[in-house]
C-alpha positions in Angstrom: 3.5 56.6 49.7 1.5 54.7 52.1 -1.5 55.0 49.8 0.6 53.3 47.0 1.7 50.5 49.3 -1.9 49.9 50.4 -3.0 49.8 46.8 -0.2 47.4 45.9 -1.0 45.2 48.9 -4.6 45.1 47.6 -3.7 44.3 44.1 -1.6 41.4 45.5 -4.2 40.3 47.8 -6.6 40.1 44.9 -4.7 39.1 42.0 -1.8 37.4 43.7 -3.6 34.1 44.7 -5.1 34.0 41.0 -1.6 34.4 39.6 -0.4 31.5 41.8 -3.2 29.4 41.1 -2.9 30.1 37.3 0.7 29.1 37.5 0.1 26.0 39.4 -2.5 25.0 36.9 -0.2 25.6 34.2 2.9 23.8 35.5 1.0 21.0 37.0 -1.2 20.6 33.9 1.9 20.4 31.7 3.3 17.7 33.9 0.0 15.8 33.6 0.1 16.2 29.9 3.6 15.0 29.6 2.6 11.8 31.5 -0.4 11.2 29.4 1.9 11.6 26.3 4.3 8.8 27.7 1.4 6.6 28.7 -0.2 6.8 25.3 3.2 5.9 23.8 3.7 3.0 26.3 0.2 1.6 25.5 0.5 1.9 21.7 3.9 0.3 21.6 2.8 -2.6 23.6 -0.2 -2.9 20.9 2.6 -3.0 18.3 1.3 0.1 16.6 3.4 1.6 13.9 5.9 4.2 15.3 4.8 6.9 13.0 1.3 6.7 14.4 2.5 6.3 17.9 4.5 9.4 17.7 1.7 11.5 16.1 -1.0 10.4 18.4 0.9 11.1 21.5 2.0 14.5 20.2 -1.6 15.3 19.4 -2.8 14.4 22.7 -0.1 16.5 24.4 -0.9 19.4 22.4 -4.6 19.0 23.0 -4.2 18.9 26.8 -1.8 21.7 26.7 -4.3 24.0 24.9 -7.0 23.2 27.5 -4.5 23.8 30.3 -3.7 27.3 28.9 -7.3 28.2 28.6 -8.0 27.0 32.1 -5.0 29.1 33.4 -6.2 32.3 31.5 -9.6 31.7 33.0 -8.3 31.6 36.5 -6.7 35.1 35.9 -10.3 36.4 35.1 -9.6 36.5 31.4 -12.8 35.6 29.4 -11.9 32.5 27.5 -15.1 32.4 25.3 -13.7 34.4 22.5 -10.3 32.4 22.6 -12.4 29.0 22.1 -14.5 30.7 19.4 -11.3 31.7 17.6 -9.7 28.1 18.0 -13.0 26.7 16.7 -13.0 28.9 13.6 -9.4 28.4 12.9 -9.9 24.7 13.3 -12.8 24.8 10.7 -10.7 26.9 8.4 -7.8 24.6 8.5 -9.9 21.6 8.1 -11.6 22.8 5.0 -8.2 23.9 3.6 -6.6 20.4 4.1 -9.4 18.2 3.2 -7.1 16.1 0.9 -4.5 15.9 3.6 -7.0 15.0 6.3 -8.5 12.2 4.0 -5.0 11.0 3.4 -4.3 11.1 7.3 -7.6 9.1 8.1 -6.5 6.5 5.4 -3.1 6.2 6.7 -4.5 5.8 10.4 -6.7 2.9 9.0 -3.9 1.2 7.1 -1.7 1.3 10.1 -4.5 -0.1 12.4 -6.0 -2.8 10.2 -2.6 -3.6 8.3 -3.9 -4.9 4.9 -0.1 -4.9 4.1 3.4 -4.2 5.8 6.6 -3.2 4.9 8.3 -5.7 2.5 5.0 -7.0 1.0 4.5 -7.1 -2.8 1.0 -5.5 -3.4 -1.0 -4.1 -6.5 -3.1 -1.0 -5.6 -4.0 2.2 -7.0 -2.8 1.2 -10.5 0.7 0.3 -8.9 2.6 -3.1 -8.6 5.4 -3.1 -6.4 7.0 -3.8 -2.9 6.2 -1.6 0.1 9.1 0.2 1.5 7.5 2.6 3.8 4.0 3.2 5.4 3.7 6.9 6.5 0.8 8.7 8.0 0.0 10.4 4.7 1.6 8.4 2.1 2.8 4.9 1.2 6.1 4.4 -0.5 6.4 1.5 -3.1 9.4 0.2 -5.1 8.4 -1.2 -8.6 10.0 -4.0 -10.4 12.1 -1.6 -12.6 13.5 0.0 -9.2 11.2 3.2 -9.4 10.1 4.8 -6.2 6.2 5.5 -6.4 4.7 7.6 -3.5 1.0 6.8 -3.4 -1.5 9.0 -1.3 -3.2 6.7 1.5 -6.6 7.9 0.4 -6.0 6.3 -3.0 -5.0 3.1 -1.5 -8.1 2.7 0.8 -10.5 3.8 -2.2 -9.3 1.0 -4.2 -8.9 -2.7 -4.1 -5.7 -4.0 -2.6 -4.2 -7.3 -3.9 -1.5 -8.5 -1.5 0.6 -11.1 -3.1 2.9 -11.8 -0.2 0.5 -12.3 2.6 -0.2 -16.0 1.7 3.4 -16.9 1.0 2.7 -18.8 -2.1 1.6 -17.8 -5.7 0.3 -19.7 -8.9 2.2 -19.4 -12.0 -0.4 -19.2 -14.9 1.0 -20.2 -18.2 -0.5 -21.5 -21.6 1.3 -23.7 -24.2 -0.1 -24.7 -27.5 0.7 -27.7 -29.5 -0.4 -28.8 -33.0 -3.5 -30.9 -33.7 -1.3 -33.5 -35.1 0.9 -33.7 -32.2 0.6 -36.3 -29.3 -1.3 -34.7 -26.4 0.0 -37.3 -24.0 3.6 -37.0 -25.1 3.4 -33.2 -24.6 1.9 -33.5 -21.2 4.6 -35.9 -20.1 7.3 -33.5 -21.3 5.9 -30.7 -19.3 5.6 -32.7 -16.2 9.1 -33.9 -16.1 10.4 -30.5 -16.5 8.2 -29.4 -13.6 9.1 -32.2 -11.5 12.7 -31.5 -11.9 12.4 -27.9 -10.7 13.1 -27.8 -6.9 11.4 -24.3 -6.6 8.0 -25.7 -7.6 5.9 -26.8 -4.8 4.5 -30.4 -4.5 1.4 -29.1 -2.8 -0.9 -27.8 -4.3 -0.1 -30.2 -7.0 0.8 -28.5 -10.4 -1.9 -28.5 -12.9 -1.4 -29.5 -16.6 -4.6 -29.7 -18.5 -6.0 -29.3 -22.0 -8.1 -26.0 -21.8 -8.9 -25.2 -25.3 -9.3 -26.6 -28.9 -8.2 -23.2 -30.6 -8.2 -22.4 -34.4 -4.7 -23.6 -34.9 -3.5 -25.2 -31.7 -4.4 -27.5 -28.8 -3.8 -25.3 -25.6 -2.6 -26.5 -22.3 -3.0 -24.5 -19.0 0.2 -25.1 -16.9 -0.3 -24.0 -13.3 2.5 -24.8 -10.8 2.8 -23.3 -7.4 5.7 -21.3 -6.1 6.9 -19.2 -3.3 6.2 -15.4 -4.1 9.8 -14.6 -4.4 10.4 -17.4 -7.1 7.6 -16.5 -9.2 9.4 -14.7 -12.2 12.3 -17.0 -12.2 10.0 -20.1 -12.6 8.1 -18.2 -15.1 10.8 -17.5 -17.3 13.0 -20.8 -16.8 9.7 -23.0 -17.6 9.0 -20.9 -20.8 12.4 -21.6 -22.0 12.8 -25.2 -21.0 9.4 -26.3 -22.4 10.1 -24.7 -25.7 13.5 -26.5 -26.0 11.9 -29.9 -24.8 9.2 -29.5 -27.6 11.9 -28.8 -30.2 13.9 -31.6 -29.2 11.1 -34.3 -29.2 9.2 -33.2 -32.3 6.4 -31.4 -30.8 5.3 -28.4 -32.8 4.2 -24.9 -31.3 1.9 -23.5 -34.0 2.0 -19.9 -34.8 -0.2 -17.7 -37.0 0.4 -17.9 -40.7 -1.1 -16.1 -43.7 -0.9 -16.9 -47.4 -0.5 -13.8 -49.7 -1.9 -14.0 -53.2 -0.8 -11.2 -55.7 -3.1 -10.3 -58.5 -1.4 -8.3 -61.1 -4.3 -6.6 -62.9 -2.3 -4.3 -65.3 -0.3 -7.4 -66.6 -3.5 -9.3 -67.4 -4.7 -6.4 -69.6 -1.6 -6.2 -71.7 -1.6 -10.0 -72.3 -5.3 -9.7 -73.6 -4.4 -6.7 -75.8 -1.5 -8.6 -77.3 
C-alpha cells in the first residue's frame, strides 16, 4: 500500500505540475484569444469594414489562436505535437485543393469589401448582369434586375470582369437618336426638341443637354439628343422624351422617315399566254 502511494506521489510530482501548466496555458490562452477576437472586431468596426468580413476575420483569428494554444498545452504534457502539426498541414492542403473555387470567391469577396467598387443599393453592370446590389457576402453578391429577378453572382466572376457602377457619380446621360426627313427644317426640329427638354424638370441644366446633327443617313438627317439626369430618373426621362418628341414632330409637320420598299410583281406565265394568243 505504501509502495502504491509512493508511486502515485511520484506521478503527481512529475506530471502534476505539467498538467497544471497545460491547463493554465489552455485557459489563459483561450481568454487571450477571446480578447484578440474582440480587439479585431473593434478595430475593423471603427474602420467601417463590412460586418460579414468583421465576423469572419475575428472568428478565424480566434480559431487560429485556439489551435496554437491546444498544441502548446499538449506539448507541455510531453506529447509529441510534430505529428499533429503535420496532420493539420496535410489537412489544410487537402481542403485548400478541394475548395479552390470557394477560396477564390472568398478572396474576391475580401477585395470587394476592402476596396468597395460598389455598395448595397448601387446600380451596376458586371459579369453579364445589370441590376441593383442587394447584398455583398463573403462568397457571393446578390443583385436584383430590372424585372425583379434575384441573381447570385460568385465574387470571383465580378473581380475577373469589368465593373460598371452607374450610381457612384450620381448622374447619367440619356443617349437618344431622332431622325427627320431631308425636306424638313433642321432648326425647327432642334427648337422643338429643345423646348421639350427645357420643360422637363428632371433634366439637369448642368451639364447642358446636347442636341446636334450627327449623321446624314440614307433616308434621314439624324440628331443625337443627350440630356443629363439623376440615375433614378433615367428610364422615366428616356420613355417620356421619346413619346413627347414624336408627338411634337407630328403636330408641327416634321416627318420621321422609316424604311420603305417598292415591290414589283412580274407574271411570267401570263406574258407567255398573251404572246401565244
